[in-house]
C-alpha positions in Angstrom: -17.1 2.8 -24.4 -19.1 1.6 -27.5 -22.6 0.2 -26.9 -24.4 -0.9 -30.1 -27.7 -2.7 -29.7 -29.1 -5.6 -31.8 -32.7 -4.6 -31.2 -32.4 -2.1 -34.0 -31.5 -5.0 -36.3 -34.2 -7.4 -35.2 -35.6 -7.9 -38.7 -32.1 -8.2 -40.2 -30.4 -11.0 -38.3 -27.6 -11.2 -40.9 -26.7 -7.5 -40.7 -23.0 -6.7 -40.2 -22.2 -3.4 -38.4 -18.9 -1.7 -38.5 -17.5 -0.1 -35.3 -14.5 2.2 -35.3 -12.5 2.8 -32.1 -9.9 5.5 -31.8 -8.8 5.1 -28.2 -5.9 2.9 -27.1 -8.1 1.3 -24.4 -11.7 1.0 -23.7 -14.6 -1.5 -23.9 -17.3 -2.8 -26.2 -20.8 -3.7 -24.8 -23.1 -5.2 -27.4 -26.7 -5.3 -26.1 -29.1 -7.9 -27.5 -26.6 -9.2 -30.2 -27.9 -10.1 -33.6 -26.0 -10.4 -36.8 -22.3 -9.4 -36.4 -19.9 -6.6 -35.5 -16.6 -5.8 -37.2 -14.5 -3.9 -34.6 -11.9 -1.7 -36.3 -9.2 -0.5 -33.9 -7.8 2.7 -35.3 -5.6 4.4 -32.7 -4.5 8.0 -33.2 -0.9 7.1 -34.1 1.0 6.7 -37.3 -0.1 3.7 -39.3 3.6 2.8 -39.6 3.6 2.0 -35.9 0.7 -0.5 -36.2 3.1 -3.4 -36.7 4.6 -2.8 -33.3 1.2 -3.0 -31.5 -0.4 -5.9 -29.6 -4.1 -6.0 -29.0 -5.5 -7.7 -25.8 -9.1 -8.3 -25.0 -10.7 -9.4 -21.7 -14.3 -10.6 -21.9 -16.8 -9.4 -19.2 -17.5 -12.2 -16.7 -21.2 -12.3 -17.8 -20.6 -11.8 -21.5 -22.9 -14.0 -23.6 -24.6 -14.2 -26.9 -21.8 -14.1 -29.4 -18.5 -15.7 -30.5 -15.4 -13.5 -30.9 -13.1 -14.2 -33.8 -9.8 -12.9 -35.2 -10.5 -12.0 -38.8 -8.0 -11.4 -41.6 -8.8 -11.4 -45.4 -12.0 -13.3 -44.8 -10.5 -16.1 -42.7 -11.8 -16.5 -39.1 -10.0 -17.8 -36.1 -12.1 -18.4 -33.0 -10.8 -16.4 -29.9 -13.7 -16.6 -27.4 -16.5 -19.1 -27.7 -20.0 -18.0 -26.6 -20.5 -19.1 -23.0 -16.9 -19.8 -22.3 -16.2 -19.0 -18.6 -12.6 -18.2 -17.9 -12.4 -15.5 -15.2 -9.7 -12.9 -15.9 -8.6 -14.7 -19.1 -6.9 -12.3 -21.5 -6.5 -12.9 -25.2 -3.7 -11.2 -27.1 -2.7 -11.0 -30.7 -0.5 -8.8 -32.9 -2.3 -5.8 -34.5 -1.2 -7.0 -37.9 -2.7 -10.5 -37.4 -6.2 -9.2 -38.1 -9.2 -7.5 -36.6 -12.1 -8.5 -34.4 -15.3 -10.1 -35.8 -18.0 -10.6 -33.2 -20.8 -12.9 -34.5 -24.1 -13.4 -32.6 -25.1 -16.9 -31.9 -28.8 -18.1 -32.4 -30.9 -17.2 -29.3 -34.5 -17.8 -28.3 -34.5 -14.5 -26.3 -31.8 -12.0 -27.3 -33.0 -9.5 -24.7 -31.3 -11.6 -22.0 -27.9 -11.5 -23.7 -25.1 -8.9 -23.6 -21.7 -9.5 -25.2 -18.9 -7.3 -23.9 -15.1 -7.1 -23.4 -12.4 -4.6 -22.5 -9.6 -4.0 -24.9 -6.1 -2.5 -24.7 -3.5 -1.6 -27.3 0.1 -1.7 -26.2 3.6 -2.1 -27.6 4.7 -5.6 -28.2 7.5 -5.3 -25.6 5.1 -4.4 -22.8 2.6 -7.1 -23.8 5.4 -9.7 -23.7 6.4 -8.6 -20.2 2.8 -8.9 -19.0 2.0 -12.2 -20.7 5.4 -14.0 -20.8 5.0 -17.7 -20.3 8.7 -18.3 -19.5 9.7 -18.0 -15.8 7.0 -15.4 -14.9 8.1 -15.6 -11.2 11.8 -15.4 -11.5 13.7 -12.5 -9.7 14.7 -9.6 -11.8 18.3 -8.8 -12.5 19.9 -5.5 -11.4 19.6 -4.1 -14.9 15.9 -5.1 -15.2 15.1 -3.5 -11.8 16.8 -0.2 -12.8 15.0 -0.2 -16.1 11.7 -1.0 -14.4 12.1 2.0 -12.2 12.2 4.2 -15.3 9.5 2.6 -17.4 6.9 1.2 -15.0 3.4 2.6 -14.5 3.9 2.5 -10.8 6.9 2.6 -8.5 6.5 2.6 -4.8 8.4 1.7 -1.6 6.2 -0.3 0.7 5.6 -3.3 2.8 3.3 -6.4 2.4 0.4 -6.1 4.8 -1.3 -9.2 3.7 -1.7 -11.6 0.7 -5.0 -13.1 -0.4 -5.4 -15.7 -3.1 -8.1 -15.8 -5.8 -8.0 -19.4 -6.8 -10.6 -19.0 -9.6 -8.7 -16.3 -11.3 -5.3 -17.9 -10.5 -4.1 -14.6 -8.9 -2.7 -13.5 -5.6 -3.5 -10.0 -4.3 -0.8 -8.3 -2.4 -2.1 -5.7 0.0 0.6 -3.0 0.2 1.2 -0.3 2.8 3.0 2.5 1.0 5.9 4.3 2.6 6.9 6.4 -0.5 5.1 6.9 -3.7 7.5 7.6 -6.6 5.0 7.3 -9.5 1.6 5.9 -10.4 -0.3 6.1 -13.7 -3.7 5.5 -12.1 -4.9 6.1 -8.6 -4.4 2.5 -7.4 -2.6 3.7 -4.3 -4.7 6.1 -2.2 -4.9 7.6 1.3 -7.1 5.6 3.6 -9.4 7.7 5.7 -9.2 5.8 9.0 -5.4 5.6 9.2 -4.2 8.4 7.0 -1.8 6.0 5.3 -1.3 5.2 1.6 -2.5 1.7 0.7 -3.2 -0.3 -2.5 -3.4 -3.7 -4.1 -1.1 -5.3 -6.6 -1.9 -8.6 -8.4 0.5 -11.3 -9.5 0.2 -15.0 -10.5 -0.9 -17.4 -7.9 1.8 -19.8 -8.9 4.5 -17.3 -7.8 3.5 -18.2 -4.2 3.9 -14.7 -2.7 3.8 -14.7 1.1 3.6 -11.8 3.7 7.1 -10.8 4.7 8.9 -8.3 6.9 10.7 -5.2 5.6 10.3 -2.8 2.7 10.2 -3.7 -1.0 10.4 -1.6 -4.1 7.3 -2.5 -6.0 7.2 -1.8 -9.7 4.7 -2.9 -12.4 2.1 -2.0 -15.0 -1.5 -1.2 -15.2 -3.5 -3.8 -17.1 -7.3 -3.7 -17.5 -7.5 -1.3 -14.6 -5.4 -3.5 -12.2 -1.9 -3.1 -11.0 0.2 -6.1 -12.1 3.5 -6.8 -10.3 6.8 -6.4 -12.2 10.1 -6.3 -10.4 9.9 -6.2 -6.6 13.4 -6.4 -4.9 13.9 -5.8 -1.2 14.4 -2.0 -0.8 17.9 -2.4 0.7 18.9 -4.4 -2.4 17.5 -1.7 -4.7 19.5 0.9 -2.7 22.7 -1.1 -3.3 22.1 -1.6 -7.0 21.0 2.0 -7.6 24.1 3.4 -5.8 26.5 1.1 -7.7 25.0 2.1 -11.0 25.0 5.8 -10.1 28.6 5.7 -9.1 29.5 4.2 -12.5 27.2 6.6 -14.3 25.1 3.7 -15.6 21.7 4.3 -14.0 19.1 4.8 -16.8 17.2 7.5 -14.8 17.3 9.5 -11.6 15.1 8.5 -8.7 15.6 9.3 -5.0 16.4 5.9 -3.4 15.7 7.1 0.2 
């Protein structure tokens, strides 16, 4: 978390401050913005790998007081306009497309403004999976399911307890009861005190029209800005079939107990 403040630059409204971030994910909170910030993302990886990275930013809901641009060799491309209200909107670009230039807009009272956003650096392949515009709701093939089991941030066997829709954010929230936890990167799925069962929430696009259904599913997916996003989710009996067929042929990409 980086939290510069514009109040220290009150007499220098044209000041440009440089911020260097080494983490692969985090957030920027610019209090009382004046002047501009150049945000330099410098992850602790080989510079040769930079070209394979995608940067995603997600503005805070109440972010205000500055425009956010993509800057490369002095040219600016507007990403987020000051005051733009798009809940859960995520903006992504290739690392080699430029850096972030955050410029304060003229304000009568800067003490009422805070500009902020979360950021994530990820491989271009993972970013494409999360933000693909083509057929985001289509079922996964057997090969895609087996690969998802090996590479996803979370893999669980569970049932759909309920589905709630967030119309403003264009998301559906799947409330999942967990029967077996194979893997989770973050503690999204936890034991609930009253029942002693594992539960958690997974988000997916509202347009996919997910409904509560009977039976168990194999839920896979990735963590994105602190939320579990749904990837492949076959019925568990179908996963058992495809896993056994691949294992019998020696083609399963990784071992996982299907039962």
